[in-house]
N, C-alpha and C positions, 0 to 999 in steps of 0.2 A: 366673481361673476364674469362670464365670458363677454367679449365685446363684439359678438356676431361677426360683421364683415368690416369692422374698423381695423386698419392695418397699423401695427406698431413699426414705425420707421426707426431702426436702430442705428445710431451714429456714434461709434467710439471716437473720442477726440482726445488729443494729447498736445498741450502747449500751443493751442491755436484758439484762444478765446475770441479773437476778432472774427474768425470764420463762423462761429456759432450763430450770430445774428444773421449772417448771409444765408446759412443753411435754412433757418426758420423762414426768412422772408422769401427765399426761393420756393420752398415747398408749399407755403401758403399761397403763393402767386399762381401756382399751376395745379393745385390739388384742393378739392373741397375740404374744409376743416373738419367736417363730420366724417370724412373718409379715412383720416389718419390721426395717429398720436405720434408726435415727434419725441424720441427718447434719446437723450445724450447719456453716454456711459463714460465716466471720468475717473482718472486715477486720484486717490485720496490726497496725494501731495501736490496735485496740479491746482494750486490755490487760485490762479488767475482764471482758469476755466470754470472752477466752482463759483467764483464771484460773478462771472459773466452769466452763468446759468440762472442766477436769481432774478434776472430782468427779462427772461424769455418765457414765451408761452409754450413750454415744453416740460416733459418729465425728465428729471435728472436722477441718475443712479450712480453709485460708487462701485467701481469694479472690485468685487470680493474674491475673484478667482485669479488665475495666473495673469501676470502683468504683460499681456499681449492682446492682439486683436481678438483671438478666439476666446480668451478669458472674459473680455468685455462683453462680447456677444452672448456668451453662455450665461453671464450674470443677468443680462436682461431677459433672456429666454426663461430662466428659472424664477425671475422676480415678477413677470407679467403673466396674464392669462388670455392674451389676445389669440384669436383663432388664426390670424395671419400675421406673419413677421416678414419685414423687408430688411435684409442685411445691407447696410449702406456704409458710408464713411464721410468724413467732413470735407473731402475733395471731390464730391460729385455735384454735377449740375443737372437738376431734374428738368426735363422738357415737358411742354404741355401734353396731356393725354398719356403720360407714362404709366399710369396705374390701371385703367380699365382693361387693356389687352392682357396684362398679367393676371388680373382677377379672372378673366374668362378662361384662360388656359389652366389656371390652378384648379379648375373643376376636375381635371383629368390627370394632373401631374403634381407631385409633392414639391418639386423645386422648379421654378420658372425663372430663367436668367434674362436680365435686361441687356440692352445693347449699349455698350460704352463708347461707341464711335471711334475706337482706336485699336482695340486688340483684335488682330486678324484671327486668332484662335476663337475668341469670343464670337466673332462674326460668322465663324464656321459652325458654331453651335456648342463647343466645349473648350474651355470652361467659361463660366460667367463670373465677373468680379462683383456683381450685385445681383440680388436674387430675392424672389418672393417664395416663402416657405409656408405651407399649411401646417398648422399646429399638430395635426394627427400624423404627420410624417416625421416629426422630431425624434421619436423613439428609435427610428430606423436610420437616422441620418449619420450618426457618428458611431462607426463600428467599435464595439467594446465599451462604449460609454453612452448608454441609452438616455441619460438625463441631459446630454449635451447636444447642441446643434453642430458645433465645430470641434475638431480635435485640437487640443491645446499643446501638443508636443512640438509643433513647429515654432520657430522664432517668429516668422511672419509669412514668408513665401509658401505657396502651395496649400494654404489654409482653405481658400475658396475652391482651389482645384480639386481637392479631395471631396469636398461637398458635392460639387456638380459631377465629378467623375463617378463617384459611388452611386449617386442617383441615376446617372445615365446607364450604368451597368445593370440597374434594376428596373429600367424602363420608367423611371420617375422624374426624368429631367427633360426639359424642352427649352430651346432658345427662342426669345421673342424679339424679332428685329424691330417691331413697331414701338416697343417701349424703350425710349431713349433716356438713359441716365448716364450722362457724359462724364467720363473720368478725366478730371482736370489735373493730370499727372505730369511731372517734369519730363518723364521719358517720352511723352507725346508732345512735348514743347508747349504745354498749356499752363505751366506754373514754374516757379523757381524752386530749387532744392533748399529745404529748410532743415531745422534741427530734427524734426520728426521724420522726414524722409530719409535722413542719414541712417536711421536705425534699420531700415530695410535694404540699404545699399551695401551691406557688409558681405563681401564675396564669400568668405568662409562660412558665414551663416547660411547663405543661399545654397551652397553645395551640401551642407548638412541637412537642410530642409529637403532638397531634391532627393538625397539618398534615403531619407526617412520616408518620403512619399512613395518611392519605388518599392521600399521594403513592405509597405502597408497595402499595396495594391492587391496582392493575392487575397487579402481579407474580404474584399468584395467581389472576388472572382475575376479580376483583371490582371493580366501579366504582360500585355502588349505595351508598346511605347505609348506614352500618354498624349503625344501630339497627334491629332487626326491626320489621315492621309490627305 
């Protein structure tokens, strides 16, 4: 049964059981409980996070796909039947009124990016690191893999960039400055580097992801540099 306009807020988490309660409390403080379902996607060997999830008012899923951010998101997309999906992470801080402007814009766009208050590219419109997606856009979101929302070939970086870049190329993406979902990331001086962040700070993997991204851009009709002028 579809959930009409209830938004599934997808939160992949790894080795951060203490953050999960903060995520739930934050979202419930700024969002009507009837408007969202909070969904944690956890790796099956992350026992601390699995135990923490048992005491939360949230849905918990085990990642059944590739062990990365995209695999976790795709697990949730394929497990749920919500008409609206918000791709999040456990290091976001949701501000009041973050959801209504996204929902309004989603009437005309498949992917609506929120404002993370830190990424200059995001604030220029492309890409967004958190995003509202309409269910009916999912089959067109990941070129070559219509059952997925995100391409699982990346280690970590450029995963969201491909989503928003592809949608932008097809006229299906818009940036929403009014929706503030703050990215509490160490690169912005808003948190400390922990074990989980270290996974995405591998320079060799970054360049592998960058090269993969550039090789895939022609698939959605783009070959120009990905950074906007």
